[in-house]
C-alpha positions in Angstrom: 6.2 102.0 -236.9 5.6 99.5 -234.1 5.7 95.9 -235.2 4.9 92.5 -233.7 7.3 89.8 -234.8 6.8 86.1 -234.6 9.2 83.5 -236.0 7.7 80.1 -236.8 10.0 77.1 -237.0 9.6 74.6 -239.9 8.8 71.7 -237.6 5.7 73.3 -236.2 4.0 73.8 -239.6 0.6 72.3 -240.1 0.7 72.7 -243.9 1.7 70.2 -246.5 0.9 70.4 -250.2 -1.4 67.9 -251.8 0.7 66.3 -254.5 -2.1 65.1 -256.8 -1.7 66.5 -260.3 -5.0 67.0 -262.0 -5.4 70.6 -263.2 -3.3 73.2 -264.9 -3.1 75.3 -261.7 -2.0 72.3 -259.6 0.7 71.4 -262.2 1.8 75.0 -262.2 2.5 74.9 -258.5 4.2 71.5 -258.7 6.7 73.1 -261.1 6.8 76.6 -259.6 10.1 77.6 -258.0 10.4 76.4 -254.5 11.6 79.7 -253.2 10.4 81.8 -250.3 7.9 84.5 -251.0 6.2 87.2 -248.9 2.4 87.3 -248.3 0.7 90.4 -247.0 -2.8 90.5 -245.6 -4.3 94.0 -245.2 -7.1 94.1 -242.7 -9.2 96.8 -241.2 -7.0 97.0 -238.1 -3.7 95.4 -238.9 -1.3 94.6 -241.8 0.3 91.1 -241.5 3.3 90.1 -243.5 5.1 86.8 -243.5 7.7 84.8 -245.4 6.2 81.5 -246.6 7.9 78.5 -248.2 6.5 76.3 -250.9 5.0 73.9 -248.4 2.9 76.7 -246.8 5.2 76.9 -243.8 5.4 80.4 -242.3 9.1 81.0 -241.6 8.6 84.4 -240.0 5.7 86.9 -239.7 5.4 90.5 -238.5 2.4 92.8 -238.2 1.6 96.4 -237.6 -1.4 98.7 -237.4 -3.3 99.5 -240.5 -3.0 103.2 -241.3 -6.1 105.2 -240.7 -8.5 105.5 -243.6 -7.9 109.2 -243.8 -4.2 108.5 -244.7 -3.1 108.8 -248.3 -2.5 105.7 -250.4 1.2 106.3 -250.3 1.2 106.0 -246.5 -0.2 102.4 -246.8 2.2 101.6 -249.6 5.1 102.9 -247.3 3.9 100.6 -244.6 3.8 97.6 -246.9 7.3 98.5 -248.3 8.8 98.7 -244.8 7.4 95.3 -243.8 8.7 93.6 -247.0 12.2 95.3 -246.7 12.3 94.2 -243.0 11.7 90.6 -243.9 14.1 90.8 -246.9 16.9 91.6 -244.5 16.7 88.0 -243.2 15.2 86.1 -246.1 15.9 85.8 -249.8 12.5 87.0 -251.0 11.6 86.3 -254.7 8.0 87.7 -255.0 5.4 89.5 -252.9 1.6 88.7 -252.8 -0.9 91.0 -251.4 -4.5 90.2 -250.2 -6.6 93.4 -249.9 -10.1 93.8 -248.7 -12.0 95.3 -251.6 -12.5 95.1 -255.3 -9.4 94.2 -257.4 -9.5 94.5 -261.2 -9.4 91.5 -263.5 -5.7 92.2 -264.2 -4.9 92.1 -260.5 -3.1 95.4 -260.7 -5.6 98.1 -259.4 -7.5 98.1 -256.2 -10.8 99.6 -257.4 -12.2 100.2 -254.0 -11.1 99.3 -250.5 -13.7 100.0 -247.7 -11.1 100.4 -244.9 -8.5 102.4 -246.8 -8.4 105.4 -249.1 -7.6 103.3 -252.2 -9.8 104.3 -255.1 -8.6 102.9 -258.5 -5.1 102.5 -257.0 -2.4 100.9 -259.2 -1.0 99.0 -256.2 0.9 96.3 -258.1 2.8 98.6 -260.4 3.7 101.1 -257.6 5.0 98.4 -255.3 6.8 96.5 -257.9 8.7 99.7 -258.8 9.7 100.2 -255.2 10.5 96.6 -254.2 12.2 95.4 -257.4 10.5 92.0 -257.2 7.3 90.7 -258.9 4.1 91.7 -257.0 0.7 90.0 -257.1 -2.5 91.7 -255.8 -5.8 89.9 -255.2 -8.9 90.2 -253.0 -8.2 88.9 -249.5 -11.0 86.3 -249.6 -9.5 84.9 -252.8 -6.1 84.5 -251.2 -7.6 82.9 -248.0 -9.6 80.5 -250.2 -6.5 79.6 -252.1 -4.6 78.8 -248.9 -7.5 76.6 -247.6 -7.6 74.7 -250.9 -3.9 74.2 -251.1 -3.1 73.5 -247.4 -6.2 73.5 -245.3 -9.9 72.5 -245.0 -10.4 72.5 -248.8 -7.7 70.1 -249.8 -8.8 67.7 -252.5 -12.0 69.6 -253.4 -12.6 70.3 -257.1 -15.2 73.0 -256.5 -15.0 75.0 -253.3 -16.7 78.2 -252.1 -15.2 80.1 -249.2 -17.2 82.4 -247.0 -15.3 84.7 -244.6 -17.3 86.2 -241.7 -15.6 89.2 -240.2 -16.8 92.8 -240.0 -18.8 91.9 -243.2 -18.9 88.9 -245.4 -16.4 88.1 -248.1 -16.3 85.2 -250.5 -14.4 83.3 -253.1 -15.0 80.6 -255.7 -12.4 77.9 -256.7 -13.1 75.5 -259.5 -10.7 72.9 -260.9 -7.8 74.6 -259.2 -8.5 78.1 -260.4 -9.9 81.1 -258.5 -13.0 82.3 -260.4 -12.7 86.1 -260.3 -15.4 86.9 -262.9 -15.2 89.1 -266.0 -14.3 92.2 -264.1 -12.5 90.6 -261.2 -15.1 91.2 -258.5 -16.8 87.9 -258.2 -17.4 86.6 -254.6 -19.0 89.7 -253.1 -21.6 87.4 -251.4 -22.1 89.8 -248.5 -24.1 92.1 -250.7 -26.6 89.6 -251.9 -30.0 90.9 -250.8 -31.7 88.5 -248.4 -34.3 90.9 -246.8 -35.8 93.4 -249.2 -36.1 96.8 -247.4 -34.1 95.4 -244.5 -31.2 96.9 -242.5 -29.2 99.7 -244.3 -25.8 98.5 -245.5 -22.8 100.8 -245.9 -22.8 99.8 -249.6 -25.9 101.9 -250.0 -28.4 99.1 -250.3 -30.8 97.5 -247.8 -31.1 93.9 -246.6 -27.6 92.7 -247.6 -26.6 89.3 -246.3 -23.8 90.7 -244.2 -26.3 92.8 -242.2 -27.7 89.5 -240.8 -24.8 87.1 -240.7 -21.5 88.9 -239.8 -19.5 90.2 -236.9 -21.1 93.6 -237.2 -24.6 92.0 -237.2 -23.8 90.0 -234.1 -22.4 93.0 -232.2 -25.2 95.3 -233.3 -27.9 92.9 -232.0 -26.2 92.4 -228.6 -25.6 96.2 -228.2 -29.2 97.0 -229.0 -30.4 94.5 -226.4 -28.0 95.8 -223.8 -28.8 99.5 -224.5 -32.5 98.7 -224.0 -31.6 97.0 -220.7 -33.4 93.9 -221.8 -33.6 91.2 -219.0 -32.0 88.7 -221.4 -28.9 90.9 -221.7 -28.2 91.1 -218.0 -25.2 88.8 -218.2 -23.4 90.9 -220.8 -24.5 94.1 -219.1 -22.9 92.9 -215.9 -19.7 91.8 -217.7 -19.3 95.2 -219.4 -20.5 97.4 -216.6 -23.3 98.7 -218.8 -20.8 100.1 -221.4 -22.2 98.8 -224.6 -19.1 99.9 -226.6 -17.2 97.1 -224.8 -19.5 94.5 -226.4 -17.5 92.7 -229.0 -17.8 89.5 -231.1 -15.2 87.6 -229.1 -16.9 88.5 -225.8 -20.2 87.3 -227.2 -18.6 84.0 -228.2 -16.9 83.7 -224.8 -20.2 84.2 -222.9 -22.0 81.8 -225.2 -19.5 79.1 -224.5 -20.1 79.7 -220.8 -23.8 79.2 -221.3 -25.2 82.7 -221.6 -28.6 82.2 -223.2 -28.8 85.5 -225.0 -25.3 85.1 -226.6 -26.1 81.5 -227.6 -29.3 82.6 -229.3 -27.6 85.5 -231.1 -25.0 83.1 -232.5 -27.8 80.7 -233.5 -29.5 83.6 -235.4 -26.3 84.5 -237.2 -25.8 80.9 -238.0 -29.3 80.5 -239.4 -28.9 83.4 -241.7 -25.5 82.0 -242.7 -27.3 78.7 -243.7 -29.9 80.6 -245.7 -27.2 82.3 -247.7 -25.3 79.1 -248.2 -28.4 77.4 -249.6 -28.8 80.2 -252.1 -25.2 79.9 -253.1 -25.6 76.1 -253.5 -28.5 76.7 -255.8 -26.4 79.0 -258.0 -23.0 77.4 -257.8 -23.4 73.8 -256.7 -20.0 73.4 -255.0 -18.8 70.3 -253.2 -17.7 72.2 -250.1 -18.3 75.4 -248.3 -15.4 76.5 -246.1 -16.3 79.0 -243.4 -13.5 81.3 -242.2 -13.1 84.8 -240.6 -13.1 85.9 -237.0 -16.8 84.9 -236.3 -16.1 81.3 -237.3 -14.2 81.0 -234.0 -17.6 80.3 -232.4 -17.3 76.8 -234.0 -20.5 74.7 -233.7 -22.3 77.4 -231.9 -22.4 79.1 -235.3 -21.8 76.3 -237.8 -24.3 73.8 -236.3 -27.3 76.2 -236.8 -25.9 77.1 -240.3 -25.9 73.4 -241.3 -29.5 73.0 -240.0 -30.8 76.1 -241.9 -28.9 75.0 -245.0 -30.7 71.7 -245.1 -34.1 73.3 -244.5 -33.7 75.8 -247.3 -31.7 73.8 -249.9 -33.5 73.5 -253.2 -34.2 69.9 -254.0 -33.2 68.6 -250.6 -33.4 64.9 -250.3 -33.0 64.4 -254.0 -29.5 65.9 -254.6 -26.1 65.5 -253.1 -25.4 68.1 -250.4 -22.2 70.1 -250.1 -20.1 69.8 -247.0 -19.9 72.8 -244.6 -16.6 72.9 -242.8 -14.7 75.4 -240.7 -11.5 76.8 -242.1 -8.3 75.4 -240.7 -5.6 78.1 -241.2 -7.2 80.8 -239.1 -6.2 84.4 -239.5 -3.1 83.6 -241.4 -4.9 82.1 -244.4 -5.0 85.3 -246.4 -1.3 85.9 -245.9 -0.3 82.3 -246.7 -2.5 82.3 -249.9 -1.1 85.6 -251.1 2.5 84.3 -250.7 1.6 81.0 -252.5 -0.1 82.8 -255.4 3.0 85.1 -255.7 5.1 82.0 -256.4 3.4 81.7 -259.8 4.3 85.3 -260.5 7.9 84.6 -259.5 8.1 81.7 -262.0 6.8 83.9 -264.8 9.3 86.6 -263.8 12.2 84.2 -263.9 11.1 82.8 -267.3 10.9 86.3 -268.7 14.3 87.2 -267.3 15.7 84.0 -268.8 14.3 84.9 -272.2 15.7 88.5 -272.0 19.2 87.1 -271.1 19.0 84.6 -274.0 18.0 87.4 -276.5 20.9 89.5 -275.2 23.3 86.7 -275.7 22.1 86.0 -279.2 22.4 89.7 -280.1 25.9 89.9 -278.5 27.0 86.7 -280.4 25.6 88.1 -283.7 27.5 91.4 -283.1 30.7 89.6 -282.6 30.2 87.5 -285.7 
C-alpha cells in the first residue's frame, strides 16, 4: 500500500480551542482527556489519517488511495487498520474517529450506505474496535468537518452553525448549542438532495432536480465539458488548454482559468454560486442559523463562488430587510477538517472508555476485597 506521509510540527498549527464554557458539549471537551487521537477521513479518491492533539494540532498525517468501489468492505477496513497501526508505532493513540461519506446510523456504528464504497449496512465501528483494541467513533464526514470548523476554524463562537461542503456532490451538517444535530435516524444534513428544480437533471440518488446537480463540483465540470464538447466559441480558452480532450476538464482547472480572467469559467462559477445562494436561502428559512460555513474542494474558488452566493442569498431570503441575516463564510481548515473533527470527536469516546475501564477496575477490586474478607 503506497502512502504519503506528512509530519506537522506543533509550532505551525493554526488551531486553538475556544475556552468559553457555555454548553454541555463544550464542557465535555474542556474535561476530556488531553490525549492524542487518530482521525480518518474517507473520501472518494483517498483515505487520510492523522494524529491530532487536544488543541487541534496535526502531529502527523498519512494518506493512501481509496480502495475501488468493487472491493469488499473488509479491504477498506484493512486499509484503515494499516493506517492506524502505522501511526500507532510512533504515537500513543487512545481512540480513533472516522468520517465517512454516506449515511451513518443514529448510534454511529453502522454505515448504512456509502456512495463511493461497497458499504451497505456495515457495522464499521464494532469491526474496527475489535481489530484495533481502542475505542472507535464513526460519523458522517460533513459532521466531522463541521465539528472541526466549530471547534477550531471559521465557526468558532457560533451557537447555531450550518456547514455546506461542495465537492463531487453537496454534504451538510447542523450544529446547535455545541451539539451535532444528526436527526432521529442519524441522516440529517443531506442537503444536496433537496429538490430545487422539479423535473431537472437526473441525480444518482434516483431523483431529478437535486441541489447538488446545480451547485457542486460535478455540476461545474459537467457544464464546462458540455460547452467544450459542443465547440462553443465561449469555450475556446479551455479547449485550447486541454487540447480538445474534454476529460481533462476538472474543477481546479476551471477555477484556475477563472482566476486568469477566462469569461466562460468566471460565468460558470457565478452560476454555481447563484444556485448555492438559492439553497442557502432555503436552509435559512428552515433552520435560521447564525452562520453558514462553506467548505469542500469547490470552495477554493473563494469570492468567485462565494460572492455570487451571497448576492443570490440576499435576493431569495424570505423576509429580507426585516430579519437578521446569517453570515456566509469560507471554511478555514481546508481538506483536513474532516480528519481533525473525527479525531476530536473520538476524544469524547476515549473519555467514556476510560471511565468505563475505571469502573470495571473498581468493581473488580471490591469483589477481590470481599473475597479476601
